[in-house]
N, C-alpha and C positions, 0 to 999 in steps of 0.2 A: 913424341919424344919420351913420355912417361906413361906408364899404364894407369888405368882408371883407378885401381885400388890404391896406388901410391898417391895419386892426386886427391882421392877422397880422404886419405889419412892426413895429408898436408892441410886440406881445408878444415878437417876436424881439429887439428892441433891449433891452427890459427884461431878458430872459433873459441876454443877453450881458453887460450891465452887472452883473447879480447874480453871474454866474460869475466875472467879472474881480475884483470886490470880494471875493468869497469866497476867491479864490486868494491874497489877501494874508495870510489866516490860516495858510496852510501854512508861511509863514516862521517862525511861532511854534510849529510842531510839531503843529498841529491840522488835522484834515480840515475842509472847509467845514461839514459837518454838526455836528461837535463844536463848532466856533466859534459856529455859529448857536444851538445848544442852550445853550452857556455864556452867550451874550449874552442870551438870553431869560430864563434863570434869574437872571442878574445884574440885568437890568432890572426883571423882575416880582417879584423876591423869592422867598421860599419857595413852591414849587409842588408839588402832588401829581403823581404820574407820569401819571395819566389826563389831567389838564388839560394837562400838558406835551406829551403825545403828540398831543392834539387841536390845541394851538396850533402845534406844529411840523409837524404833518402826517406823523408817523412811526408805523409800526406798533409794537406793544409790544415785539416781539423786537429790532428795530433800536434803539429807544429804550433798552432794557435794556443793549445793548452800548455805546451812546454814554455813558450814565450810568455804567456800570461803568468805562469808560476814563477819564472825567473824574474819577471818584472815585479811581482808582489814581494819577492824576497830581496829586492833592491840590487840584484846582481847584473841586470841589464836595464837599459832605458830605450824607449822608442822615441825616435825623432822624425820629423817630416823629411821626406826625401827632397832635397833642393831641385832635383831634376824632374820630379813628378809629385806635385803637392798632394795628389790623391793617395800616394803610397807612403809607407813608413820604412825607416831603416832601424835596425837594432844595433846597439853598441854596448860593450861591457862598461859597467861602472867601476870605480876604484875597488869597491867591495867585491865585485865579480872577478876582477883581475887578481885580487889577493886570494880569493877562494880557489880560482883556477891554478894559481901557483902552488897552493897547499896540496891540491889534488895531484898535480904533477910530481911534487916532492914525495908524496905518499906512494905513488906508483913507482917512482924511481927507487925509493927505499925498499919496497916490496920486491922488485926485480933483483936488486943487489943482494938482499938477504937470501933469496932463493938460489941465485947463481953461486953464492958462497957455500951453499949446502950441497951443490952438485960436485961430482968428481971433477978435478981440474981439467981433464981432457974434454969432458962434456961441455963445461963452461967455455973453454977455448973454442970448441967447434961452433958453438952458438955465436960467440963474438966474431969469429972469422966469417960466419955466414951473413953478417949484417949487410955488407954491400950487395950481395945477391938478393937478399930479402927486400932491400930497398928498391932494387931494380924490378922485382916482382910487383911490389906495391905501385910503382910508377906505371908499369905495363897494365895492371888492372885498371888504374885510373884512366889511362889513355884509351883503353878499349871499352870503357863504359859509355 
């Protein structure tokens, strides 16, 4: 439906946007990966480490480091999995939920400020494309 060059440009733009939004978490003392993992845990609720690794696309060693750091910072807690006492689940603490909300607010403010700087027609085009972009994200998830 679309040529390879256009698809490559779309991928590049999405990657740039993700990097820029992820960079806002560094103001809160988290790496982009730590902020992403915290966000997923906060949004999805208690998660097992295997499920978390799959959802986040991290290898177990990297996930172990990220979870360890978030635990040290008091942003998540590890609890025994009631279904399998050999496994643990991770859950956001109150401090973790508050930090995640601050990161979301920073990202929202950053997007709003940038949209305000764009020509009105460009900003409107982006806003109007949100349903189609959401469909694209859902399709990517379904095909994974």
